[in-house]
Steps between C-alpha positions, in 0.01 A plus 500: 500500500318655201140385457308546176127431463377372161132451423371297205138541389272232361598541135869482597451154658216374279687188382797290609707663225417845637580389854835380364559839336409684821735272694786603271433864587513411869826310446652806332427712810642232730818508287526874573519420873141559606295285730165495321141487622276401208126567525291299255141515378295202391553382144294711259131402507536269799343738757193551280469122465520452877243776563270330247533169684410667830193670352388176336543305824334754728336820368472631859850388592683516833759777448759306702477202267501732197841630612626146566416401142594817313838541673614160376590634154793699638619201705535295181702771324728550800577129525566465125736798492691376806544163327621669182756706693622192685555332161722800416706430818363809679399442865131589492194423706130573459308681775126521549356804674449325834861378506658848481256594665320779313270625777173652373161615616208255507319651199493196272552573128596861579742470792763763572858423601577600858850360553768292328756376754835453327663249740410172326614597152811686625601193699474285188704754302762474776502121459574525127164537329534749213138527381174500693210441260195637680139439397351846447143616566467311829562512872369370831235653724520537881271195513753292309304484173639560152399840363529661158562867421265556205574532129851622427603410854835357390619854414413605855678192639816588306513861619424397859792253493731764353406734786529232771840379379633846401565373148715700260212495250178323408482384138149430366516275192190510283392475136581865423845657494421792728256782574381690193364852458172330407373165374705412185202301372302824472774749411788388279700806613506379862852520644661288770603707801847449647383629839171600659427644844311293758214752510458495121504120491248485785260729313544312171443165673186622676367656178513186290863426408539124555880479531518505882242440771409818690573355846849397392583857389361640828729267694801584285444873549456464877816292550710658219537168315649549155283312253607397152239381248642293214419224255578137566501436124784731390873511556579728792763762573554681829301793357207292368139564594360793696620602847227618738674723752495821704432825321845617611662217302363637171716772348249636248147398407216614278216701652270204424645150548217296353141460386288234672153374422231285653251356253246341736362809672142606564357844581214502749285803575252552781252755364334751731647411839415709806791741551557490876786441744592131512354408162841392361552268797148361457579417135855374518473319832271226359714480186809439713322234706396328176861490381450744212828662394400863440751719321402833344232705682330817377212691662301750295390845616197486728166639381204531732664269750560217250819394324639225274787275618718317246767239566691234308554133586602180317230370265482166682397683820205693353235250614648495849497881510139518378389248764677687783358840402146376442503325839622824661211682328249244628632548855453874463871575541512680164243631257561535127285525190691259278821298475661493154790270409713558188714193431646639179779714643875469549747682724810658346769659716829684464756457778827677578691643797598792273140623521577634848721774358347554154176688440271440205502120483122480546443762230724306258317177577153648454603681180637175352177314574293787362693493171402134460135577574507306828257620766607484865233371739685516836837646609706432812851616585775444754846650536650273233195369311206615288227248417198534274200282420416485129291283268674162476497504119746791508740345754776391262482826306531695826803301613676553166415872492628562853816298435573727202402820681751446780777367267530179698683328216796727577727472806543804726 
């Protein structure tokens, strides 16, 4: 038995016509001899509508009821697609998370998948079912309550099913035709990649690329699930889209695979902090407890026992960060002269596994930005990534300049 997992995002199932089109793609894979597990999102805009209803009904809502309401969007899509497939004489059945069951933690609205037993669906395949249409984004807690996995959770659901059922591949259908070297809306020279390594995709996803959810790429890398990203709006061939795979499966690649950006970044600086053992823990502990997602961290040289500490975080978490640090100061846990927030910055990054074996990438990057008159505020690096914080007004110029510098419009 050959099992294929296909995932359709919200835009791919936004209307009955689009559900019909997606069903035809499923039927084509069934005709090739696959048993198919389809993971569906809610119809485009439906989740936001449901969240709005919850907030309007109860601003301080019960998280368990939030999940009960918000998960219903995927249930509707799953049922409608199963009906469409049945009309096409394909044995199909819809499955909600609790029916599989998709076993998760109890963290409502941000649950993590712990186990997906395969017995129920495999038994139905054995009885003649050809397609299991599974509601993505949801599962069931140990307490027997419906849980949701957080935004983009249907991607994670799809990869988890592909791993649990040892699928030949996991196809992610979306509104773009693959993974690009950068955002085509910013750089008209952006090129679609035929293949990209898991590690590169993971970095790009975490740095702002919206094609795949970070957790789904982590899962795919851990369980060696071959992912294919492709458009649900274009005719497909066997080579369509972008394959996310092991580094060993890529014959030749550019030193830099892509340029990512994150527009909504803020730079926060604690001025004149006591430079002593444990000061970093005293600063970043309260930030962690407050749920602030800290990324880039730079500490200046100490003078007379005082130093400056700079970090970046999303702009919508600045107030939370300020509150946590000021409360820590009032408790006497830390002492600083001032806290300055700059909400006018953006993060731009270059990513590529080829950087491991090629020197000079950082110098090229900094030279390119210098030629455009772009000042770098903060720099961080890893084995396959270099990120900089710059003024937000220069973000698009920086992306275009770096794309040209590393010849990303040309294949390796």
